[in-house]
C-alpha positions as semicolon CSV with decimal commas, in nm:
position;residue;x (nm);y (nm);z (nm)
1;M;-1,435;1,602;0,035
2;N;-1,528;1,926;-0,139
3;Q;-1,815;1,840;-0,374
4;L;-1,756;2,158;-0,577
5;I;-1,422;2,040;-0,719
6;S;-1,464;1,868;-1,057
7;A;-1,326;1,519;-1,116
8;K;-1,063;1,654;-1,357
9;D;-0,945;1,919;-1,111
10;R;-0,900;1,655;-0,843
11;L;-0,631;1,480;-1,048
12;I;-0,272;1,601;-1,005
13;F;-0,017;1,450;-1,242
14;A;0,335;1,414;-1,103
15;L;0,591;1,544;-1,351
16;D;0,861;1,322;-1,204
17;V;1,078;1,337;-1,514
18;P;1,443;1,435;-1,560
19;D;1,424;1,740;-1,787
20;R;1,218;2,007;-1,961
21;N;1,176;1,818;-2,287
22;E;1,014;1,521;-2,117
23;A;0,805;1,746;-1,894
24;E;0,678;1,948;-2,190
25;R;0,579;1,630;-2,372
26;Y;0,355;1,526;-2,082
27;V;0,214;1,876;-2,029
28;R;0,110;1,895;-2,394
29;L;-0,028;1,542;-2,378
30;L;-0,221;1,579;-2,052
31;G;-0,294;1,952;-2,029
32;D;-0,661;1,904;-2,113
33;V;-0,704;1,589;-1,903
34;V;-0,564;1,673;-1,558
35;G;-0,629;1,969;-1,330
36;C;-0,281;2,022;-1,191
37;F;0,083;1,935;-1,257
38;K;0,317;1,851;-0,968
39;I;0,678;1,960;-1,002
40;G;0,916;1,794;-0,760
41;L;1,278;1,828;-0,656
42;E;1,440;1,651;-0,951
43;L;1,277;1,863;-1,220
44;F;1,286;2,193;-1,031
45;I;1,654;2,161;-0,944
46;K;1,741;2,070;-1,304
47;E;1,535;2,342;-1,476
48;G;1,465;2,609;-1,212
49;P;1,168;2,848;-1,221
50;D;1,160;2,840;-1,603
51;I;0,984;2,504;-1,578
52;L;0,690;2,682;-1,414
53;K;0,667;2,920;-1,710
54;M;0,669;2,624;-1,948
55;V;0,375;2,459;-1,772
56;K;0,173;2,781;-1,765
57;G;0,252;2,847;-2,129
58;N;0,123;2,509;-2,246
59;S;-0,170;2,439;-2,014
60;S;-0,440;2,604;-1,806
61;A;-0,377;2,351;-1,526
62;S;-0,255;2,476;-1,189
63;I;0,090;2,402;-1,047
64;F;0,183;2,210;-0,735
65;L;0,544;2,281;-0,634
66;D;0,641;1,980;-0,424
67;L;0,966;2,092;-0,261
68;K;0,893;1,971;0,094
69;L;1,058;2,277;0,246
70;H;1,240;2,199;0,569
71;D;1,454;2,472;0,725
72;I;1,445;2,741;0,991
73;P;1,119;2,943;0,993
74;A;1,272;3,261;0,845
75;T;1,412;3,070;0,548
76;V;1,088;2,880;0,487
77;H;0,890;3,204;0,507
78;S;1,115;3,368;0,246
79;A;1,090;3,065;0,021
80;L;0,710;3,071;0,041
81;R;0,702;3,439;-0,050
82;S;0,924;3,369;-0,351
83;A;0,702;3,081;-0,462
84;A;0,395;3,303;-0,442
85;T;0,544;3,539;-0,702
86;H;0,548;3,254;-0,957
87;G;0,173;3,192;-0,954
88;V;0,205;2,850;-0,792
89;R;-0,119;2,706;-0,647
90;F;0,022;2,457;-0,394
91;I;0,355;2,409;-0,219
92;T;0,467;2,158;0,043
93;I;0,654;2,198;0,369
94;H;0,753;1,925;0,613
95;G;0,515;1,881;0,904
96;S;0,767;1,716;1,135
97;D;0,906;2,024;1,313
98;G;0,590;2,162;1,466
99;E;0,423;2,501;1,477
100;S;0,732;2,719;1,432
101;I;0,768;2,600;1,072
102;L;0,402;2,542;0,993
103;Q;0,296;2,891;1,104
104;T;0,490;3,039;0,812
105;A;0,191;2,927;0,601
106;S;-0,027;3,198;0,756
107;E;0,211;3,466;0,632
108;V;0,131;3,398;0,265
109;K;-0,246;3,372;0,302
110;G;-0,425;3,581;0,044
111;S;-0,143;3,542;-0,209
112;G;-0,314;3,253;-0,387
113;L;-0,051;3,009;-0,262
114;E;-0,184;2,720;-0,052
115;V;0,063;2,555;0,184
116;L;0,029;2,182;0,240
117;A;0,210;2,005;0,524
118;V;0,361;1,665;0,457
119;T;0,254;1,439;0,744
120;V;0,447;1,113;0,688
121;L;0,580;1,010;0,349
122;T;0,372;0,735;0,185
123;S;0,691;0,535;0,132
124;V;0,718;0,491;0,513
125;S;0,549;0,190;0,672
126;E;0,448;0,151;1,036
127;S;0,719;-0,111;1,092
128;Q;0,983;0,154;1,015
129;L;0,876;0,402;1,284
130;S;1,080;0,258;1,569
131;G;1,389;0,254;1,348
132;L;1,333;0,623;1,280
133;G;1,345;0,700;1,652
134;Y;0,974;0,713;1,740
135;K;0,845;0,552;2,058
136;E;0,732;0,193;2,007
137;N;0,370;0,243;2,110
138;L;0,311;0,526;1,857
139;S;0,101;0,414;1,560
140;L;0,154;0,562;1,217
141;N;-0,209;0,676;1,205
142;Q;-0,167;0,857;1,535
143;L;0,151;1,031;1,417
144;V;-0,015;1,144;1,095
145;L;-0,322;1,274;1,276
146;E;-0,113;1,466;1,531
147;R;0,079;1,636;1,252
148;A;-0,242;1,715;1,062
149;L;-0,393;1,877;1,372
150;C;-0,080;2,085;1,420
151;A;-0,086;2,192;1,054
152;E;-0,452;2,291;1,074
153;K;-0,395;2,488;1,394
154;S;-0,095;2,664;1,241
155;G;-0,278;2,792;0,933
156;C;-0,185;2,544;0,661
157;A;-0,444;2,493;0,387
158;G;-0,418;2,116;0,419
159;V;-0,191;1,815;0,434
160;I;-0,036;1,543;0,227
161;C;-0,136;1,204;0,366
162;S;-0,205;0,852;0,250
163;G;-0,551;0,721;0,169
164;A;-0,541;0,514;0,485
165;E;-0,541;0,823;0,708
166;V;-0,750;1,067;0,508
167;A;-1,087;0,978;0,665
168;A;-0,962;1,038;1,019
169;I;-0,804;1,368;0,918
170;K;-1,122;1,496;0,753
171;N;-1,332;1,385;1,051
172;T;-1,102;1,565;1,292
173;C;-0,994;1,875;1,099
174;G;-1,312;1,940;0,902
175;A;-1,425;1,943;0,542
176;G;-1,253;2,274;0,463
177;F;-0,908;2,139;0,547
178;K;-0,762;1,995;0,224
179;A;-0,638;1,638;0,208
180;V;-0,412;1,557;-0,087
181;V;-0,333;1,188;-0,133
182;P;-0,033;1,043;-0,322
183;G;0,050;0,673;-0,341
184;I;-0,237;0,613;-0,582
185;R;-0,243;0,280;-0,763
186;P;-0,543;0,195;-0,986
187;A;-0,651;-0,168;-0,965
188;W;-0,606;-0,196;-1,342
189;G;-0,258;-0,044;-1,349
190;E;0,084;-0,198;-1,316
191;V;0,385;-0,027;-1,159
192;K;0,724;-0,193;-1,154
193;A;0,978;-0,149;-0,873
194;D;0,725;0,032;-0,656
195;D;0,861;0,216;-0,350
196;Q;0,524;0,314;-0,206
197;S;0,406;0,139;0,112
198;R;0,065;0,293;0,185
199;I;-0,133;0,280;-0,139
200;V;-0,501;0,307;-0,237
201;T;-0,704;0,316;-0,558
202;P;-0,831;0,650;-0,692
203;K;-1,189;0,562;-0,603
204;D;-1,104;0,458;-0,248
205;A;-0,901;0,776;-0,189
206;I;-1,188;1,000;-0,299
207;T;-1,449;0,792;-0,116
208;N;-1,244;0,819;0,204
209;G;-1,244;1,198;0,175
210;A;-0,947;1,303;-0,039
211;D;-0,993;1,639;-0,209
212;L;-0,718;1,576;-0,464
213;I;-0,502;1,280;-0,558
214;V;-0,148;1,271;-0,699
215;V;-0,078;1,014;-0,970
216;G;0,254;0,964;-1,144
217;R;0,375;0,626;-1,262
218;P;0,037;0,466;-1,340
219;I;-0,015;0,742;-1,598
220;R;0,344;0,800;-1,701
221;D;0,421;0,430;-1,758
222;A;0,099;0,359;-1,947
223;S;0,118;0,292;-2,321
224;E;-0,137;0,573;-2,364
225;P;-0,093;0,820;-2,077
226;A;-0,391;1,040;-2,173
227;V;-0,619;0,737;-2,183
228;A;-0,494;0,623;-1,841
229;A;-0,550;0,972;-1,699
230;G;-0,902;0,975;-1,844
231;K;-0,978;0,641;-1,679
232;I;-0,867;0,782;-1,343
233;V;-1,086;1,090;-1,390
234;D;-1,379;0,858;-1,463
235;E;-1,299;0,661;-1,147
236;I;-1,290;0,984;-0,947
237;Q;-1,627;1,085;-1,093
238;S;-1,780;0,752;-0,997
239;A;-1,664;0,806;-0,638
240;I;-1,810;1,157;-0,628
241;V;-2,158;1,052;-0,742
242;S;-2,179;0,723;-0,551
């Protein structure tokens, strides 16, 4: 965990909303509370690069473009170069295809764009691995760690992982290798119809070594989203100083 990152800048809010109007409402509401806004497939496909301009025009927060790129290396490389021209801070690529894809991250170093490899989606549980074609004696923790090591070796800035694996990744890959943790569920929050399998509280994620956490529904579904975001920042701060 990088002690130099402020509690606010550790909180990424997931703009998992259907259109620009809804996204702009949350950006205006949370622009002074969170450090980064995550834009995923739904919103980016609907609105295109203009949604990035909207975020930058209404907030000083950085942008995390969560597209989980997964294609041949030449195509991923070109996509990363395009993303770098938009002033994006983070972007995701899938970590499942090994070094040939992950090494494209090294080709955009110095551009300001940080490439994060997705290890295993937090919606996947260990009981699902065999059904996905993995050998039966492979644990989920082992799979995540192997992919993190490959990402670190290939030049990625960090990985996306669950709070359950973050400590092992930081111990193995070092403090300078970023760990970004989604699947965050505050103990005081309530999320209906949850599809996340590997979840942790904000405090536990940071205590275990997460550099940044991604929070969507616990803030978005709250009656007062800015208040909920502030409570999470306070929880992050308590983990930093404890």
